[in-house]
N, C-alpha and C positions, 0 to 999 in steps of 0.2 A: 176324836170321835166325830163322825160326819153329822151334819145337820140336814134337816128336811128341805130339799129343793127339787121340785118335780123334774125340772130340766136335767139336773145332774143325775138324778136317779134313772131317768129314761136313757140318757146317753151311756151311763155305766152299764146298764142291763143290755143294751144293744151291742155295745162293744164286747162285753163278755161273750155274748152269743157269737159274734163274728170271730172272736179269737178261739173259742172252744167248742164250736158246734160239731155235731156228728150227724150227717145226713140232713143238714140245714137247720137243726134246732139243738138247743142246749138241753140234753137229757137230764141233767142234774136239777133243773128248775122244775119244781112240782107243778106249777100252773101250765107249763108247756106239756107235760105228760097228761094232765087232766083234760086239757082242751085239745090235745093232739095237734097243736100248731106252734109255730115259732114265736119268739118274743117280737120279732120284726113285724109279724102279722098283727099281733096285739097292739103294738105301738102305731102301726099304720091306721088301725081302726080308731085310735085316739087322735088321729091326724097329727101325730108327732113327726116333725121333719128334723133329722139330725144335721149337725154341722157337716158341710160337704167334705171336709178333710178330717173326719173324726178319727182320732187315734188316742192312745193313752196319753201321749204328750200334749194333746189339745184339750184334755179334760181340765176342769178347774181343780184346785187343790181338794175341794170337797168331793168332786167327781172321782178323783183318784182314790180318796179314802173309801168311797162307796164301792168302787171297783175292787180294791184290795179286800174289803170285807166280804164281797161276794165270792172271791176266790177262796177265802177261808170257809165261808158257809157251805160252799159246794165241794170242798176238798179238791180243788183244781190245783195244778202246779203252774206257778207263774214262770213264763219264759224268761 
């Protein structure tokens, strides 16, 4: 079970959007629909800067668990 780490959460959400976006945003994420903006826009407003080579492999073990849980939550298919 993943633990709370802001950086891991932000990276996992951003990577999910990069991997599964439609028209630039993840439609399965309720706050994206409510705000009509992408996760990346929300993270930019928080002044979050991702790792330059962000990928599933570069996530921490906790970040990977968060990413995998997001796939389940949003009913996405993992490549």
